[in-house]
C-alpha positions, -999 to +999 in steps of 0.1 A: -004-055-212+013-064-179+023-100-173+006-100-139-027-089-125-056-102-103-076-124-126-075-162-123-050-165-152-025-139-140-034-134-103-014-139-071-014-177-073+004-174-107+030-147-099+056-172-089+058-185-125+075-152-135+088-139-102+105-167-082+109-146-051+071-146-047+075-180-031+101-168-006+099-169+032+095-132+037+065-125+016+037-100+024+009-095+033+003-117+063-025-125+088-013-106+118-020-127+149-041-112+177-013-118+202+021-104+191+054-100+207+056-068+227+089-051+222+097-024+248+125-011+225+098+001+201+081+020+229+114+039+236+119+048+199+088+066+187+082+069+150+091+103+136+069+110+105+075+143+087+059+152+054+067+185+036+062+166+004+029+169-015+013+148-042+026+155-077+010+131-101-019+107-100-015+076-122-036+047-133-011+018-132-035-008-146-035-024-112-049+006-093-041+043-087-008+057-074+002+091-062+038+100-069+054+125-045+075+155-055+111+142-050+124+177-045+103+182-013+114+169+021+100+139+039+112+118+067+103+085+084+126+071+111+125+056+146+105+026+157+119-006+140+139+015+115+177+018+118+180+045+091+161+075+076+135+069+049+120+092+023+085+091+009+081+080-027+045+072-034+012+061-020-014+037-034-043+016-024-057-020-025-094-029-025-120-055-035-153-057-054-172-051-022-163-038+012-164-071+031-127-075+022-100-057+003-072-050+027-041-070+021-031-075+058-057-091+079-059-090+117-066-124+133-086-132+101-104-099+100-103-079+067-110-042+061-125-027+030-092-014+017-056-007+026-034+023+018+003+020+015+028+049+018+060+037+004+094+050+016+130+042+006+162+041+027+178+075+019+203+071+047+220+042+029+210+043-008+212+069-035+177+063-049+147+041-047+160+021-077+191+013-056+170+005-025+140-015-039+156-049-038+177-046-007+167-063+026+165-029+044+156-009+013+120+001+019+096+009+047+059+010+041+032+024+063+000+004+060-033+021+068-066+003+069-097+019+053-130+012+070-164+023+056-180+052+073-209+076+064-189+106+053-163+111+026-127+113+038-117+149+028-081+142+018-090+111-001-117+130-019-090+151-036-079+119-053-114+106-060-123+138-078-094+132-102-100+095-109-125+102-138-096+119-156-075+087-155-099+059-164-074+038-185-041+021-177-013+046-183-034+077-179-020+103-155-029+138-143-011+164-122-023+169-087-028+207-084-044+207-049-024+205-017-025+167-010-010+160+024+000+124+033-003+133+070-041+135+066-042+097+059-025+087+092-048+076+120-049+095+153-038+065+172-003+056+161-001+022+177+012-003+151+024-038+142+058-043+125+075-072+108+100-078+079+082-085+046+080-078+009+064-058-018+028-072-022+030-069-060+055-082-085+085-084-084+077-091-047+112-081-035+118-090+001+129-055+010+101-040+032+099-032+069+062-031+074+046-007+099+008-014+099-013+009+120-039-007+143-065+020+139-083+024+105-094+056+089-129+061+077-139+065+040-172+064+022-186+036+001-189+062-027-152+068-026-145+030-028-168+028-057-147+054-075-117+031-071-138+002-086-147+023-117-111+023-129-101+003-160-071-021-162-065-017-199-051+011-220-070+036-242-059+018-274-065-017-260-096-039-258-109-057-227-090-090-226-113-119-233-100-138-202-107-109-178-135-120-155-137-084-141-147-070-175-117-047-176-125-030-143-101-029-114-126-045-090-100-065-070-064-057-065-053-073-032-029-102-025-042-127+000-021-134+032+011-155+030+026-176+058+043-157+087+067-186+091+095-179+117+091-141+115+085-122+146+055-098+145+060-071+171+035-046+184+040-010+196+013+006+217+033+038+224+011+058+200-022+048+216 
């Protein structure tokens, strides 16, 4: 079993006991203030997002689902607040037991039902994600809010259809359909950006966050598919101290202090 999770005995408030950096000054997520510093430099350096990569493997990590990308295929993230080129590694999602909350970042106190993260590593400076993951400029993560709508999100449905095949922690299944990360990006590319961290242990302070202002729409049925996943392995039993009954009902970290960090906004994609 993992030494961290989202229950009261091993949840975010306890992570610092095993991961000291979790108490650092550059932790994520944060409550993004309604008024942020406008940086004209961002407007003059539009984000370039190119994905030739496709999903390769869907995994139940015990804390949620994760799509690993094919490392042999091309991808590129650059521009905006980034001073290097970044390559896509994986995408995953955070949610809650109901749709009143679940996103990790909140906007002036407002939560969304869930939040998707597309994780990239600095391929312009480091040889691999393992080299990059703990460096101050090692990672860049696109944050996308998920809001509840009436219809299924077509691209997300490709993931949801596979979730019954990976009910337990450690289960994995190949993705044989053409899963395109571009389909998860909002039409409006306006975003907030700030220096932060991984939102799960080991909580390395290595992420330049790019959080899109506009959410994408998913269905309640799709979110319920997330909530049906199990946090324990096939040969394990539901832990007695698991108040969620072994289901992954909540897997988001609450906001941490912004401190002295500047949160900048770019409206060039609006």
